[in-house]
C-alpha positions as MATLAB code, in Angstrom:
seq = 'MLADISGKGMSAALLMANLQANLRGQYALALEDIPRLMRSVNRLFYKNTENNHYATTFFAVYDDETRRLRYVNCGHNPPFLARADGSVERLTATATVLGLFEEWDCTVAELELAAGDVLVIYTDGVSEASPNEEDEFGEERLIEAARDGRARSADEILEAILSQVQEFSQGEQADDMTLIVARGR';
ca = [
       0.011   -0.019   -0.078;
       0.974    3.394   -0.674;
      -0.910    6.525    0.261;
      -0.560   10.395    0.400;
      -2.415   12.207    2.708;
      -3.942   15.716    1.984;
      -1.848   18.624    4.013;
       1.499   18.567    5.515;
       3.095   18.918    8.795;
       2.237   17.097   12.020;
      -1.575   16.786   11.169;
      -0.537   15.105    8.053;
       1.701   12.573    9.730;
      -0.983   11.891   12.374;
      -3.629   10.979    9.860;
      -1.019    8.849    8.110;
      -0.571    6.941   11.320;
      -4.146    6.832   11.696;
      -4.659    5.301    8.158;
      -2.061    2.733    8.636;
      -2.902    1.820   12.048;
      -6.898    1.132   10.455;
      -5.154   -0.671    7.848;
      -2.948   -2.850    9.849;
      -5.667   -3.738   12.326;
      -7.841   -5.225    9.300;
      -5.400   -6.773    6.961;
      -6.473  -10.224    7.392;
      -9.278   -9.111    5.065;
      -7.046   -8.264    2.242;
      -6.730  -11.853    0.825;
     -10.487  -12.831    1.054;
     -12.090   -9.364    0.119;
     -10.196   -6.356   -1.025;
     -13.441   -4.052   -1.553;
     -14.474   -5.000    2.390;
     -11.077   -4.085    3.678;
     -11.123   -0.904    1.978;
     -14.467   -0.003    2.801;
     -13.870   -0.603    6.209;
     -10.560    1.352    6.294;
     -12.358    4.227    4.626;
     -15.221    4.005    7.321;
     -12.859    4.350    9.819;
     -10.696    7.111    8.162;
     -14.118    9.170    7.745;
     -15.020    8.664   11.122;
     -11.571    9.548   12.864;
     -10.725   12.781   10.562;
     -12.398   16.160    9.784;
     -14.224   16.357    7.016;
     -11.725   18.163    4.660;
      -8.965   15.510    5.134;
      -8.620   12.629    2.903;
      -5.985   10.124    1.414;
      -5.012    9.257   -1.901;
      -4.056    5.426   -1.583;
      -2.866    2.647   -3.843;
      -3.556   -0.861   -2.355;
      -2.401   -4.149   -4.065;
      -2.008   -7.782   -3.784;
       0.281  -10.004   -5.771;
       0.006  -13.541   -5.919;
       3.592  -14.832   -7.128;
       2.030  -18.376   -8.170;
      -0.296  -16.823  -10.703;
       1.640  -13.645  -11.403;
      -1.504  -11.768  -10.955;
      -1.611   -8.077   -9.232;
      -5.059   -7.125   -7.945;
      -5.424   -3.642   -6.875;
      -7.577   -0.714   -5.991;
      -6.387    2.663   -7.066;
      -8.277    5.375   -4.624;
      -7.293    8.724   -6.551;
      -3.703    8.356   -6.444;
      -1.509    9.430   -9.082;
      -1.576    6.267  -11.319;
       1.013    3.878  -10.944;
       2.339    2.273  -14.294;
       3.599   -0.954  -15.613;
       6.237   -0.547  -18.465;
       6.105   -3.920  -20.177;
       9.041   -5.642  -21.411;
       7.636   -4.899  -25.034;
       7.955   -1.143  -24.504;
       4.374   -0.410  -23.963;
       2.770    1.238  -20.996;
      -0.314    0.377  -18.688;
      -1.472    2.966  -16.246;
      -3.496    1.809  -13.254;
      -5.818    4.544  -12.997;
      -8.286    5.160  -10.212;
     -10.769    2.505   -9.437;
     -12.139    4.465   -6.500;
     -12.339    8.194   -5.071;
      -9.899    9.139   -2.328;
     -10.627    7.387    1.208;
     -11.757    9.699    3.821;
     -14.181   12.161    2.186;
     -17.253   10.136    1.799;
     -19.086    8.059    4.525;
     -20.869    5.836    1.822;
     -18.086    4.594   -0.099;
     -16.937    1.488   -2.744;
     -14.337    0.465   -5.017;
     -13.716   -1.806   -7.909;
     -10.620   -4.172   -8.060;
      -8.857   -4.165  -11.211;
      -6.627   -6.974  -12.142;
      -3.352   -7.431  -14.384;
      -0.404   -9.968  -14.936;
       3.084   -8.980  -14.165;
       5.385  -11.067  -16.750;
       8.880  -11.281  -17.097;
      10.865   -8.104  -17.720;
       7.775   -5.986  -16.705;
       8.487   -3.104  -14.288;
       5.913   -1.739  -12.004;
       6.334    1.703  -10.716;
       4.202    3.169   -7.754;
       4.877    6.821   -6.633;
       3.708    9.632   -4.675;
       3.249   13.000   -6.520;
       6.514   14.243   -4.826;
       8.336   12.268   -7.521;
       6.134   13.687  -10.324;
       6.005   16.829   -9.075;
       9.621   17.521   -8.223;
      10.864   20.940   -9.835;
      13.510   23.235   -9.473;
      11.144   26.142  -10.345;
       7.295   26.921  -10.811;
       7.210   26.388  -14.376;
       8.560   22.905  -14.810;
       7.813   19.325  -13.386;
       9.513   16.148  -13.480;
       6.473   14.823  -14.796;
       4.859   11.475  -15.445;
       6.550   10.956  -18.953;
      10.245   11.353  -17.661;
       9.223    8.980  -14.783;
       7.930    6.402  -17.615;
      10.985    6.758  -19.818;
      13.452    6.446  -16.802;
      11.599    2.924  -16.016;
      11.886    2.123  -19.571;
      15.401    2.978  -20.077;
      16.048    0.749  -16.818;
      14.196   -2.524  -18.092;
      17.211   -4.701  -18.063;
      18.166   -3.408  -14.508;
      17.293   -4.771  -11.217;
      14.480   -3.261   -9.331;
      16.908   -1.627   -6.913;
      18.805   -0.417   -9.900;
      15.822    1.226  -11.488;
      14.743    2.825   -8.317;
      18.075    4.469   -7.785;
      18.324    5.505  -11.513;
      14.874    7.179  -11.193;
      15.535    8.933   -7.596;
      19.019   10.203   -9.140;
      17.150   11.786  -12.235;
      14.583   13.058  -10.143;
      17.018   14.795   -7.617;
      19.148   16.388  -10.616;
      16.198   17.573  -12.444;
      15.052   19.251   -9.175;
      18.680   20.449   -8.401;
      18.432   19.266   -4.993;
      15.169   21.149   -3.947;
      12.195   18.732   -2.430;
       9.126   20.450   -1.917;
       7.237   17.294   -0.896;
       8.142   13.743    0.210;
       9.111   11.495   -2.390;
       7.994    7.770   -2.073;
       8.558    5.495   -4.708;
       8.245    1.631   -5.288;
       9.670   -0.302   -7.932;
       9.060   -4.227   -8.528;
      10.219   -6.182  -11.823;
       8.937   -9.371  -13.109;
      11.132  -12.364  -13.096;
];
């Protein structure tokens, strides 16, 4: 799971801790019923936060035997799958953000992670990294960095992307950056 809380500072950190606790307390549901888990997490998050706070969230379960990734994207920046053949699939939203609505539901999407495919999950601190107010690193640069590194290990791809983001933004960091890279073997 990767999530990004609205706001910054101590209040956002407390909201993230609340979200993590909600998820950890109910994680056993994930393998059985992802929508039920996410509805429950949303309900608790909604009840325990002010009405203008929310979280974008990407939650996924991967089965190594079937190579299937089941996921729910709750308004989060679309992760993407850079396929071994060079094509790209965006894992777009399957639900709205968590915490804004008491009545909430989601759809579970599914895809196969093949050998050589690279899955990139990130927060907006990566794509919006910027040396100035006019330019951002952007999703296209992120996709190209993943494509360029398809033959490398997941760790090497991650390090290369972070290096490119830091070089592009000239060491300036206005938001936290979280990046997860997985590579099909």
